[in-house]
N, C-alpha and C positions, 0 to 999 in steps of 0.2 A: 230388143232382139233383132238381129239382122235377118233379111230375107235370103242371105247367102250363107252357106255353111260348107266349109271344106272338110272332107272326111279323112282325118289322119289321127293317129293316137294322140298326138300332141295337141290337136285342136278340139278334141272331144270336150264337152261341157263338164263331164264328171270324171273322177278318177277311175282307173281301171278296176273292174270287178273281177275277182278270181274265184272260181268255183269248180266243182267236179260234177259230172252227171250223177244222178241217183244211183246208189250202189247196185240196186236190183236191175238197172239197165246196162251196166258195164259187162261186156262179154270178153274183153281182153285188155291187158295193160292197165295203166293208171292215168287216163287222160285228164289234163288240167286245162280248163277254159279260162281265157282272159278276154273280157269284153270292154270296149271303149264305147259307151253309149253316147251318141251325138245328139239324138233327138228322140223324144218320147212325148207324143201328144195326139189327141184325136184318133186313137187307134193306129197310129203310124209310129214305127220304131225304126231307127237306122243307126249304123255305127260300124265298127270294125270288131271282128271276133277272131280269136286264135285258139287253136288246140294243139296240145302235144300228142304224140302217138298213143293210140288205143282204139278200141272198138266198142260201140254202144248202140242200143236200140233207139230209134227215133220214131215219132208219130206227130204229124202236123194237123192242127186245127185252123191254121192261118195260111195266108199266102206269104211266101218269102222269095225274094230275088237275091241272088248272091253272085259275086264275082271273086274268083280265087286270085289272091294277090301273090301268094307264094306257097310252096309246099305241094304235097300230093296226098290225095284222099280217094277213097272209093265209097260211093253210096250204092247200096244194094236194096232194091225194093223187095217186099214180101213175096212177089212172084218170081224172084230170082234174077231179075234184070240188074246188071251191074253197070255203073257209070263211073269210069275213071276220070278224075279231075286233077288239073294242074294249073299253074299260073296262067292267067289269061282266059280261062274257061268261065262262062256265065251260064246260069241256069235258074229255073223257077221250080220250087216245091209247092205243090198245090194242097189245099185242105184235103185231108183223107190219105195223104201219102204216109206210108209206114214201111219200115225196114231197118237197115243198119247204116251207120256212118263209121267208116274206118279211116283213121288218120295214119298214113304210112310214114309221112315226113311232116313235121310240124307245119300246120296249115293256117294261113291267115286269109280271111275273106272280108269284103265289105258286104253289107246286107241292108235290105229294106224289107220290113215286115208290115203287112197290112192285116189287121184283125177283121 
């Protein structure tokens, strides 16, 4: 295993995983997630994630750093704060964050999760 890893769908160690959020979390649309996991070890996960349009509830128990590569989304916290996201935006979701994620235009991000 190399100490260098380039994050692209083509370079991911595993084939793409395709799934949907749990039905009880979906608030609008029929979002489909595609994930290219690049690394999973010692409580660290990273790769590339993509979602088609839709809206669902989110709740975080972990730290996640993300950078939007393409598309447009809006994250809304339970207190009503809205965060519009587009290509080039980076952000961190901390443990305890909950609210909604709405994909307006198919969104792709790279991510690093630390448990």
